[in-house]
C-alpha positions as CSV (number, residue, x, y, z in Angstrom):
1,M,-0.8,-26.3,-10.0
2,A,3.0,-26.5,-10.5
3,M,4.4,-26.7,-14.0
4,A,8.1,-27.2,-14.4
5,L,9.8,-26.4,-17.7
6,E,12.5,-28.8,-18.9
7,D,13.9,-26.9,-21.9
8,E,16.8,-24.5,-21.5
9,Q,15.1,-22.2,-24.1
10,P,11.4,-22.3,-23.5
11,D,9.1,-22.3,-26.5
12,P,7.2,-19.0,-26.5
13,K,3.9,-20.6,-27.8
14,G,4.2,-23.3,-25.2
15,L,4.8,-20.7,-22.5
16,E,1.6,-18.8,-23.6
17,L,-0.4,-22.0,-23.4
18,K,1.1,-22.8,-20.0
19,L,0.3,-19.3,-18.8
20,A,-3.3,-19.6,-20.0
21,S,-3.5,-22.9,-18.1
22,L,-1.8,-21.3,-15.1
23,Y,-4.4,-18.5,-15.1
24,R,-7.3,-21.0,-15.1
25,E,-5.7,-23.0,-12.3
26,N,-4.3,-20.1,-10.1
27,R,-6.6,-17.1,-10.6
28,G,-8.6,-17.8,-7.5
29,T,-5.5,-18.6,-5.4
30,V,-3.8,-15.4,-6.6
31,A,-7.0,-13.4,-5.9
32,R,-7.3,-14.7,-2.3
33,W,-3.5,-14.1,-1.7
34,I,-3.6,-10.6,-3.1
35,R,-6.8,-9.7,-1.2
36,R,-5.1,-10.4,2.1
37,R,-2.1,-8.1,1.2
38,L,-3.7,-5.0,-0.3
39,P,-5.6,-2.0,1.2
40,R,-9.3,-2.6,1.7
41,D,-10.3,-0.3,-1.2
42,A,-8.1,-2.0,-3.8
43,D,-9.9,-3.6,-6.7
44,V,-8.6,-7.2,-6.4
45,D,-9.9,-8.2,-9.9
46,D,-8.0,-5.4,-11.5
47,V,-4.8,-6.2,-9.6
48,V,-5.0,-9.9,-10.5
49,Q,-5.5,-8.9,-14.1
50,E,-2.5,-6.7,-13.9
51,I,-0.4,-9.5,-12.4
52,F,-1.3,-11.9,-15.2
53,L,-0.8,-9.2,-17.8
54,T,2.7,-8.5,-16.4
55,A,3.4,-12.2,-16.5
56,W,2.3,-12.5,-20.1
57,R,4.4,-9.4,-21.1
58,S,7.4,-10.9,-19.3
59,L,7.2,-14.4,-20.7
60,S,10.3,-13.8,-22.8
61,R,12.3,-13.2,-19.7
62,F,11.2,-16.4,-18.0
63,R,14.3,-18.6,-18.0
64,G,12.5,-21.8,-17.2
65,E,14.8,-22.5,-14.1
66,G,11.8,-22.9,-11.8
67,Q,8.0,-23.2,-11.9
68,L,5.7,-20.8,-13.6
69,S,3.5,-20.6,-10.5
70,T,6.5,-19.6,-8.3
71,W,7.4,-16.9,-10.9
72,L,3.8,-15.7,-10.9
73,F,3.7,-15.3,-7.1
74,V,7.0,-13.3,-7.2
75,I,5.2,-11.0,-9.7
76,A,2.2,-10.8,-7.3
77,Q,4.4,-10.1,-4.3
78,R,6.1,-7.2,-6.2
79,K,2.8,-5.8,-7.3
80,A,1.3,-6.0,-3.8
81,S,4.4,-4.3,-2.3
82,S,4.2,-1.6,-4.9
83,L,0.5,-0.9,-4.3
84,R,1.1,-0.8,-0.5
85,R,3.9,1.7,-0.9
86,E,1.8,3.8,-3.2
87,A,-1.2,3.7,-0.9
88,S,1.0,4.7,2.1
89,R,2.3,7.7,0.1
90,H,-1.2,8.9,-0.7
91,V,-3.1,8.6,2.5
92,S,-5.4,11.6,2.9
93,F,-6.4,12.4,6.4
94,I,-8.8,14.9,5.1
95,E,-10.7,12.2,3.1
96,H,-10.9,10.2,6.4
97,A,-12.7,13.0,8.2
98,D,-16.1,14.4,7.2
99,V,-15.3,18.1,7.7
100,A,-15.1,19.8,4.3
101,P,-18.9,20.2,3.7
102,E,-19.5,22.2,6.8
103,I,-16.7,24.7,6.1
104,F,-18.7,26.2,3.2
105,T,-22.0,26.8,5.2
106,E,-23.2,29.3,7.7
107,S,-23.4,26.6,10.3
108,P,-22.3,27.6,13.8
109,R,-19.9,24.7,13.6
110,A,-18.3,26.0,10.4
111,E,-15.4,27.7,12.3
112,E,-14.8,24.5,14.3
113,S,-14.8,22.5,11.1
114,L,-12.4,24.9,9.5
115,E,-10.0,24.5,12.4
116,R,-10.3,20.8,12.2
117,Y,-9.8,20.9,8.4
118,E,-6.6,23.0,8.9
119,A,-5.3,20.6,11.5
120,L,-5.9,17.6,9.2
121,R,-4.2,19.5,6.4
122,L,-1.1,20.0,8.6
123,M,-1.2,16.3,9.6
124,Q,-1.3,15.5,5.9
125,V,1.8,17.6,5.2
126,A,3.6,16.1,8.2
127,F,2.6,12.6,7.2
128,G,4.0,13.2,3.7
129,G,7.4,14.0,5.2
130,L,7.8,10.6,6.8
131,T,9.8,7.8,5.2
132,A,7.8,5.2,3.3
133,S,8.5,2.7,6.1
134,Q,7.1,5.1,8.7
135,R,4.0,5.9,6.6
136,D,3.4,2.2,6.0
137,V,3.4,1.3,9.7
138,I,1.4,4.3,10.8
139,G,-1.1,3.7,8.0
140,R,-1.5,0.0,8.8
141,V,-1.9,0.5,12.6
142,Y,-3.9,3.7,12.8
143,L,-5.8,4.0,9.5
144,E,-6.3,0.4,8.6
145,E,-6.6,-0.6,12.3
146,Q,-4.3,-3.7,11.9
147,S,-2.9,-5.2,15.0
148,T,0.8,-5.2,15.6
149,Q,0.8,-9.0,15.1
150,V,-0.8,-8.6,11.6
151,V,1.6,-5.8,10.6
152,A,4.6,-7.9,11.8
153,A,3.4,-10.9,9.7
154,A,2.7,-8.7,6.6
155,L,6.1,-6.9,6.8
156,G,8.0,-10.0,7.8
157,I,9.4,-8.4,10.9
158,S,9.1,-9.1,14.6
159,I,6.3,-7.6,16.8
160,T,9.0,-5.7,18.7
161,N,10.3,-4.2,15.5
162,V,6.8,-3.0,14.6
163,G,6.7,-1.3,18.0
164,V,10.1,0.3,17.4
165,R,9.0,1.5,14.0
166,L,5.7,2.8,15.3
167,F,7.5,4.7,18.1
168,R,10.0,6.3,15.7
169,A,7.2,7.1,13.2
170,R,5.1,8.8,15.9
171,R,8.1,10.7,17.2
172,A,8.9,11.9,13.6
173,L,5.3,12.8,13.0
174,A,5.1,14.8,16.3
175,H,8.4,16.6,15.4
176,A,7.0,17.5,11.9
177,L,3.7,18.7,13.4
178,V,5.5,21.0,15.9
179,S,7.8,22.3,13.2
180,N,4.9,22.9,10.8
181,A,2.8,24.6,13.5
182,A,5.8,26.9,14.3
183,K,6.2,27.8,10.7
184,R,2.5,28.5,10.4
185,E,2.5,30.7,13.4
186,S,5.5,32.7,12.2
187,A,3.8,33.2,8.8
188,L,0.6,34.5,10.5
189,D,2.6,36.8,12.7
190,G,4.8,38.1,9.8
């Protein structure tokens, strides 16, 4: 699995061959590793392909100071982190709730659904105002239903730190919801 390069200036053709070999030897390992670190709906095969494509495009920057496999997992870690950040920015509470179809019917529950839809929309706006770190921890615990132990391991922080981040995120979310509700009320009154 590990391939060390001895030359100061790696041969580009040799690197491509080694990368092809690295793909054959490590694709499954990278896929399993990435699957544990991405949101459930992520297409693992596409992500693995992007990781190896990034590695291939970046071959000229590989200095040969370490192993290709280590370098590959650094790329994978960066890609996983990037995708998690992106997912935490784009969480849609409305998509998680099945309320929209009833809004457009003559159902007796349409008004209740409309109120729920509006509450979820306000939650979405408030959630969008949180920091990336706050969105990440709220998303992992409440939307992905990960335990604080799992979140701590994934983020490389203590369980206590997860609790602190969660507390601060909930407080910021509550503050944003109250503020948004007050703005909404004043807009309706005015």
